[in-house]
N, C-alpha and C positions, 0 to 999 in steps of 0.2 A: 434468485441466484442463478447465474449463468454457468454453463459448462461448455467444454469443447465439443465439437460435433461427435467425437468418438465416445463421449460419455466420461472421459477422464477429467482430471483437474486441469484448468488452464495453467500455462507455464508460470505465470506470476505467483499463483498460489502454491504450485508445486515447489518452487524455489524457497518460498517462505517455510513450508512444512519441512523441507529438507534441513533448513537452517535450525529450526526449532528442535527437530529430532537430534541433531548434532549437539545442541546445547544440553538437552536432557541427558544424552549419553555421557557428555563431559561432566555433568553435575553428579552423576551416579545415583540420582534420586528416582524412586519409583513414583507411579502416579499418586499413590496414597501419600507419599512424602511431599510431593509437590502441593497437594491439596492442603496438607497440614501447615506448610510454610508460606502459602499465598492465600489471597481471598477467593480463589477459584476452586471449585469442587473437583473430585477425582473424575467424574463423568465429563466435566467441561474440558479438563486436560486431555482426556481420551479423544474427544471430538476435535480439539485443536491439533493434536499430533497426528491424527489420521485424515485431516483435510475435510472433515465433515462440517466444520464451522470455522469462520474466520475469528481468531482471537481478538479481543480488544488490545489496544496498544499497551495498556498497563500490564497485561499478561506477558507480552513480549519483554517488557522492561524487567518484570519480576524474574523471568527465566534467565535473562542475561545476568542479572544480579546474583542469582544462585549459582550460575556456572562460572562467575568471576570473569565474564567477558564484556568488552565494550558493547554498548547497545546501538551504536550508530548504523552499522551495516544492516542489522536485523530490522531496525525501524525503517530504514530505506526500503527494504524488501516488503515490509508490512504496508508501507504507503502505496507501493505498486499493487499489491494484492487487494488492498482496501478500495483502491480506485477501480480495479477490474470488477470487484464484487458488487460495488454500488452502481456500476454502469457508466460512471463519469469518465473513465479513461478510454472508452471505446468510441470510435466514430459511429454516427448513425448508419444503420444498414437495414435492409429489408429481409432479415433472417426470420424463420418461423419462430413463434414464441418459445421461450426456454421451457424445457421439460421439468416436471417436478422431480424431487429426489427419487421417488419410487420408480418413475418412468425411466430416469437416467440409469438407475441401477439395473432394470430389466434390459435396457437397450445395450448397455456397455459392460455387462458382467458384474454389476453391483460393486460391492466393497472390494472384490478382487481387482477390478479394473482400476479403481482409484489407487489402491495400494501398489499396483504395478507401476503406474506412472510415478508415484512418489519414490518407489524403490529404484527405478531406473535413474531418476534425477540424482538421488542420494548416492547411488553407486558411481555415477560419473564424477560427482564431487569428491568422493573418497578415493577414487582411483583404483577401485577393485571391484570384484564381483561378489564378494562375500556378503556385503550388506544386502544386495538384491536377493541373494539366495535365502537369507534369513527372513526377510520381509515377505517373500513370495511363497514361503513354505505353506503348502496346503491350499494355495489359491489357484484359480483357473489360469491356464496358459494364455498369454497375450502376445500375438505375433506382430503387433504394431511397432514401427520404428521408435527408438527412444527419443524423448523430447530434447530440446536444445540443452546445452550445458548449463549448469546452475550458476555460472559466472554472471556477475552483474552485467546487464546488457549495455551496449554502447548507445550514446545519445543519437537521436535521429535528426537533429538540426543544430545549427550554431548561429549565433549572432542574429542578423536581420531575418534569417530563415525561421527563427523561433518566434518572431513577433506575432502575437495573437494566438499562439498555439498552446495546447494543454501541456503543462510540465510532465504530467504522468504519461500521457499518450506518446510524447516525444522522448520518454525515458530520461528526462533531465532531473528527476527527483531521486535518483539512486545514490547520489553522494553530494547533497546540497549543504551549503552553509546557512545558518540562521544569522542574518545581519542585525535584526532588531526584533524585540518582542514588546507587546503592549496588551494590557488588560483594560477593557472599557469600563465605564461607569456601570453598565448593565451586566457585567460579568463575562462578556465574550472575550475569547483569547484570540490574539492576532499575531502574525509573524510575517516578516519580510524575509524571503529566501532567495538564494543565489546559487547558480551552478557555474563554476568556472569552465567546465567542459563544454557547456552550451553557450556560455557568454550571455546569459539571460537571467532575469530575476522575475519573481512573482510574489504574491501575497496569499496567505491562507487564513482561515478562521474556523473556530469550533466553539462549542458551548453557546450557540446562537439561537435566534428565534426565527420562525417563518416570516419572511418579508425583509429581513436584514440584508444589507448590501455592503460589499467591499470593493473599493475602486483602487486600481493600481495606476499610478501616473509616472511616466518616464521623465527623466531630467530635462529633455528638450521640450516638454510641454505638449507632446503629441496627444492623440486621442486616448483617453483612459480605457483600461480594460476592466470589466466589471464581472463580479460573481454575485449571485443572489440566492438566498435560501428559499427554496420553493416548497419544501415539504418537511415532515417530521423526521424522516430518515436523514436528510441533509443536515438538519439542525443538530443531530447527534453525532455527526461525522466531520472529518476534515473537508472543507470546500475550498477550492483553489481558484484564483483568478487566472486568466490567460497570461502568458509571459510577455515581457518587453525586453528588447535588446539592452544590455548594460555592460559597458566596458569598464575596466579597472579605473577607479577615480570618479565614476559617475555616481549620481544620487538618484535613488528611487523613493517614491512616497506612496503610502497607503492611507486611504480615508474610509472610515467605517460610518455607514449611515443606518442607524437602527430603525426598526419599524416603529418603535415607541419613541417617546419624546425626550431621550437623553441628550440629543444634539449630536452633530457630526464630530468625530474625533479623528485626527490625522497624526501620523508620525512618519519619519523618514530615516534613511540610513545610506551611508556611502558604501560603495562596492570596494 
């Protein structure tokens, strides 16, 4: 699990935690009530709402349902947080190894530092100081500047500039459309996704096996972009292909190549 150099939550995760806290407040439910109404325990909800653990997407959906809110924005924030958590959304760099949770707590003020970051983000989103004061009561003082606003970040590329780039790293996954879905003979789930703001599309897969591959082909028949399942963590998470430029009216195609012998499966969709 990666953390920011200061020991607080990365902004992707802080935004998600802020959104989840708002949903929980809107629902009026206690942690015990959340546990009673969902498949997740009280202790699990405590970890999700304090940034100690990344919730599964089902937990995000359940909380949206209980709060009576659309799930699209929170799932987009979850995708960004999940990409950061797994390390797939960050470019390679020669940073020192990530610290353990205990080491991060000692270096950055522990739980108080994490809650301070969350509180600052949520306070900015709420437009007031009261949220921060409530969440910071009894915690250590943190003089670091507040993290960026919790607004959904702007894309970092558009059109041809997105070719071959990561949709999560380029912030194109914050408001995507699902163009088509497909479930393979082996049980893997596939989707073709598109961002109008980025003018690019990509494919993603989950419920996969180590060795499975997903290829994304542009309408012009250019070089395909491929994603491969390399380990058990990836097999249990969303894995994305790099993006390809796609203008309105274009067609993009995805082909799944399983490690076992079910045969190649392809599907396409128009933008």
